[in-house]
N, C-alpha and C positions, 0 to 999 in steps of 0.2 A: 504494500500500500504506500503510495507516494504521499498523499495528503489525507488527513482525517480530522474532521471537526466533531467533537464529542459534546453534545448538549451545551452548545455555546450560546450564552446570553450576553448581549451587548446593549448598552444604553447610550442615548444622546441626552445628557442631563438626566431628567426624570422620565424620559420617553424610552420605553422598552422596544428598541428597534429589532432585536433578535431575541426570541423567547425560548431558546433551547433547541437550536437546530443541530442536526447531525448529518454530515456529508462525507462521502468517501470517493477518492479519485485514484484510479490505478495509473501506473506509468504508461504513457503512450496514448491516453484517451484525450478526446475533446468532450468536456462535460459542460453543459449550459445550465444557468439559473435563469428562469423566466418568471415573470410576474408583473403586476401593475406597478405604477409609481408608488413609492412608499412601502413596498413589500419587504424591503430589507436586502435587496440584491447588492447594491453598492456597499452597504454596511458589511456584508459578508466578506467582500474582497478587502475592504479596509481593515477588517479584523485579522484576516490572514496575513496581510502585508505589514501589520504592526502599527498602522496609523491610529487604530482604535484598539483598546485592550478590553477583552471580555470581563464581565464581572463574575461570571461563572463559566465552567467548562474548559476544555482544552483544545488547542490547535496542535496537531501532531504532524510533523514532516519527516518522512523516512523513519517513522517510529519514535522520533524524539520530540519532546515538547518545545515549541517555539513561542508559546504563549508569553506575552509581555516583552519579547525581544524588540529592540529598536528597529525601525524600518531599514536602516543601512545594514544592520546585522542580518536581517532576513534576506536582503538582496545578496549578501555574501554567501548565504546558504543555498542560493540558486532559485529564488522566487522573485519575479519582477512584475510590476503592475503597469499597464497602460491606462491612465485615468480617464474618466468620462470628460468629454470636452477637449481631449488630446493634450492640452497643457504644455505645448511646445514653448520654446523661448523665442518670441517673435522677432526680437532685435538681433538674434544670433543667426549665423548662416546655417544652412543644412549641415555642413561638415562639423561646425561647432556644436550643434545640437547632438549629433551622433557621437562626437568625442565625449560629451558629458555622460552619455550612457555607459561609457567604459571607465568612468572616473575611479572606480575601486580596483581596476585591473593593472597589473604590472607587466604582463606578458605581451610585449610589443608585437611580436610576430603573430600571436593569436588575435590581437586586436585588429591588425592589418587584414588578416584572413577573414575575420567577421565583418569588417567594413566592406570588403570585396563581396561577401555573401549578401549583405544588405543591398548593395548597388545592383547585384544580380537579381534579387527578388523585386526590387523597385528601381528599374532603369531610369525612371523620371527623376529620382533623387540624385542620381549620378549626373544627369544633365544640369541639375539645379544646385549643385553642391556649394557654389559660392553665393547663392541667393538667400536673402533673409527669410526665415521661417514664416514670418507674418505675411509675406507676399504670395505664399503658396495657396492653391485652392484648398477647399475643405478636405477633399479626398487625398490630396498630396500631403496635407498636414497629418492626416490619419496614418498614412504610410510612414511619415517621418516619426510619429510617436511610436509606432510598432518597431520601426528600425532602431530607434534609440534604445528601446527595451531589449532588443536582441543583442545590442552591443554589450550588455551585461552577461551574455551567454547564459540565460536562465534555463533551468531544467523544467520549471513550471512557470508558464506565462499566464498572467491574469489580465483579461481584456474587459474593460468596462464600457459597454455601449459603443462598439466600433462602428456601427451603422448610423449613429446619430447625426442627423442633418445631411446625409449624403443621398444623392440620386440613386435610384434602383440599380442602374447599370454599374455605378461605382461600387455599390454594396456587394454585388456579385463578384466583382474583381477583387475587392478586399478579402472576401471570404474564400475565394479560390487560393489566395496567397496564405491565408490562415491555415487552410488545409495542407498546403505545401510545407509550411513551417512545422506542422504536426507530423507529417510524413517524414520529415528530416530528423525527428527525434525529440521534439519539444512537446511536453504535456500542456494542455490548455484548459483553463477554467474561464468560461465565457459568460458574461452578464449581458442580457439583451432584452429590450422591450419588443423587438421584432421577432416574435416567437417562431414565425414560419421559417425564416432564414436560419435562425439559431438551431432549431431542431433538425432542419435539413442537413446541416453541416456537422452535427454532433453525434457522438456515440450514445451518450446517455444524457438525461435531463432531470432537473429538480424544479418543481413549481413552488414558488414562495408566495404565501398569502399572509399579510400583516405579521411578518416576523416568524412564521412557522412553515415547515415543509408540509404542503398539502398533498403533493403527488410526486412520485419518482418512478423512473423506469427507462427502458430503451427509448431513445429519441424517436425511432420509427413508430413505436407503440403510442407514445404521447401525441404524435402527429395525428393518429387515428382516434384518440380518446375524445369521446363526446363532450365532456366537460371542458377540456382544453380547447377544442375547436370552437365552442360557443364563447368561452371567456377571452381567449387570446388570439384566435385566428379569424375572428369576425365572420364565423359561419353559423 
């Protein structure tokens, strides 16, 4: 088991955002969390990445507790998050943004190889490497955010709403690359409001409702589930 959340409860002030969720992710999977706004999806990722600390429960990574570790220590363990809204540095160039993704690394040859890999996955970033991040299109900024995370060489990649604000044709392109990243050996935990695309590209899924797991199963089964189709697929 690569990642396991055991009865995790996380608060925002007095608000119980997560009410005791348990999640398991095997190495090599793409697992998605779907649900409405306020269901606790982003809170789950921020709890895993150390931005938020649970008041109860444990986050286990490769069998060891990482509960309460600082975010930079969690990145060093091999977990990296692409935040909602992309959060690139708009006044820095594409190359500078990518360099920051590798700020904890000392292996120059490995960093160079990973930079080449990012430019191979996202050729448009190679073409724009000297361009300021803020001048990129929304889709290009999403590519840059994912590329920056890959520069940390994560074993587990956390993606928060990668389709947000993007045209459907760009969404398909981004998810094709996410699938390629997974096939290259990176495990992915994906948060998405676009349940249709998330389930189409994932192996398994969890449905979150108001801080609790309502359903879980193979993504293909959830796509056919009557409750999921009515609540999240608009059918």
